[in-house]
C-alpha positions as CSV (number, residue, x, y, z in Angstrom):
1,M,26.3,-5.1,-11.7
2,R,25.4,-2.1,-9.3
3,T,22.1,-2.2,-7.7
4,V,19.9,1.0,-7.1
5,Q,21.3,0.9,-3.6
6,G,25.0,1.2,-4.8
7,A,26.1,-2.6,-4.1
8,E,28.1,-4.1,-6.8
9,V,27.2,-7.7,-7.3
10,I,29.2,-10.2,-9.1
11,V,27.1,-13.1,-11.0
12,P,28.9,-16.1,-12.2
13,N,28.9,-16.8,-15.6
14,S,27.1,-20.2,-15.0
15,K,23.9,-18.3,-13.3
16,L,23.7,-16.2,-16.4
17,I,23.5,-19.5,-18.7
18,E,21.3,-21.3,-15.9
19,D,18.9,-18.5,-14.7
20,Q,16.8,-15.7,-15.9
21,L,18.4,-12.1,-15.8
22,I,16.4,-8.9,-15.2
23,N,17.2,-5.8,-17.1
24,W,15.0,-3.3,-16.4
25,T,16.6,-1.0,-19.1
26,L,17.2,-3.1,-22.5
27,S,14.6,-1.7,-24.5
28,D,13.6,1.4,-22.8
29,Q,14.2,3.8,-19.6
30,K,10.8,3.3,-17.9
31,R,9.7,1.5,-14.7
32,R,6.1,1.3,-13.5
33,V,5.6,3.0,-9.9
34,E,3.3,0.7,-7.6
35,I,1.9,2.0,-4.6
36,E,-1.0,0.3,-2.9
37,I,-3.4,2.3,-0.1
38,S,-5.9,0.7,2.3
39,I,-8.9,2.8,2.6
40,E,-11.7,1.9,5.4
41,H,-14.8,0.1,4.6
42,G,-17.9,2.7,3.6
43,T,-15.4,4.6,1.1
44,D,-16.8,4.5,-2.7
45,P,-14.6,2.4,-4.6
46,V,-15.0,4.7,-7.9
47,R,-14.4,7.9,-5.8
48,I,-10.9,6.4,-4.6
49,L,-10.1,5.0,-8.0
50,A,-10.6,8.6,-9.9
51,L,-8.8,10.2,-6.9
52,L,-5.4,8.2,-7.6
53,R,-6.1,8.2,-11.1
54,E,-6.0,12.3,-10.8
55,I,-2.9,12.4,-8.7
56,G,-0.7,10.1,-10.8
57,R,-1.7,11.7,-14.0
58,S,-1.1,15.0,-12.5
59,H,2.1,14.4,-11.5
60,A,5.0,16.3,-14.0
61,E,7.0,13.1,-14.2
62,V,4.7,10.4,-14.6
63,L,4.6,9.3,-18.5
64,K,1.7,10.1,-20.1
65,E,1.5,7.0,-22.0
66,P,0.7,5.0,-20.7
67,A,-1.3,6.7,-18.7
68,A,-1.4,6.4,-14.7
69,D,-4.4,3.8,-13.7
70,A,-5.6,2.6,-10.6
71,L,-7.2,-0.8,-9.6
72,F,-9.7,-2.0,-6.8
73,I,-7.1,-4.7,-5.7
74,S,-9.4,-6.7,-3.0
75,Q,-11.9,-6.1,-0.3
76,G,-10.4,-7.4,2.9
77,D,-11.7,-7.9,6.5
78,S,-10.9,-4.2,7.6
79,S,-10.2,-2.3,4.5
80,L,-10.4,-2.0,1.1
81,V,-7.4,-2.3,-0.9
82,F,-6.1,-0.2,-4.0
83,Q,-3.6,0.0,-6.1
84,L,-1.7,3.4,-8.2
85,L,0.0,2.1,-11.3
86,A,2.1,5.0,-13.1
87,W,5.3,4.8,-15.7
88,V,8.1,7.1,-15.0
89,G,11.9,7.3,-16.4
90,F,14.0,4.8,-14.6
91,D,15.9,7.4,-12.9
92,D,12.8,9.0,-11.3
93,Y,11.4,6.1,-9.8
94,T,12.4,6.3,-6.0
95,H,11.7,10.1,-5.9
96,V,8.2,10.3,-8.2
97,R,7.1,7.1,-5.7
98,S,7.9,9.3,-2.5
99,E,6.0,12.3,-4.2
100,L,3.0,10.4,-5.6
101,T,2.3,8.6,-1.8
102,T,3.1,12.2,0.4
103,A,0.2,13.3,-2.7
104,I,-2.0,10.6,-2.1
105,N,-2.0,10.7,1.8
106,Q,-2.5,14.5,1.6
107,R,-5.6,14.2,-0.5
108,L,-7.0,11.6,2.1
109,T,-6.6,14.0,4.6
110,A,-8.1,16.8,2.9
111,D,-10.7,14.9,1.6
112,K,-11.4,13.1,5.1
113,I,-11.3,9.7,3.7
114,G,-10.4,7.4,6.7
115,L,-7.8,4.7,6.8
116,P,-8.3,1.2,8.5
117,T,-8.0,1.1,12.1
118,A,-7.4,-2.1,13.5
119,Q,-10.2,-3.9,14.7
120,P,-10.2,-4.6,18.4
121,E,-11.0,-8.3,19.2
122,L,-13.9,-8.6,22.1
123,S,-14.9,-12.1,23.8
124,L,-17.6,-12.1,25.4
125,V,-18.0,-14.4,28.4
126,A,-21.0,-15.5,30.5
127,I,-21.0,-14.9,34.0
128,T,-23.4,-16.8,36.6
129,P,-24.6,-15.1,39.2
130,E,-23.1,-17.3,41.9
131,L,-19.6,-16.6,40.3
132,A,-20.6,-12.8,40.0
133,K,-20.9,-12.9,44.2
134,A,-18.3,-14.8,44.3
135,L,-15.8,-12.2,42.5
136,S,-17.3,-9.5,44.3
137,A,-16.7,-11.1,47.9
138,L,-13.1,-11.3,47.0
139,A,-13.0,-7.8,45.4
140,K,-14.1,-6.5,49.1
141,A,-12.2,-9.0,50.9
142,G,-8.8,-7.6,49.4
């Protein structure tokens, strides 16, 4: 077998009998593109779902059936996570995935939709007046 990266893999007959064999092209030449995107909190999920569906369905090489779809996957501590699902021809997978990812990025930028940023952690420590005086004295002495 040859991987999409060009490596040749030899599978012993015993593995073919014992293990599951995945054949991407046995019954058809379709493959699903899955692109996950994280958006900052406060963004309307319905807007993002519509945007992702529009991008997926407007790409010329994305198959019309089944239609491209979008899902709201999770609401994390620092982001809302969505996924675009689109079916393409097996040989078109890599470049269509790249083009869809680029289109999503361009659209988010144009629509000024924010991506999550790392949230800095802040720890507050109480300093007694005595400790503040001691630290001040050390700073003046140094």
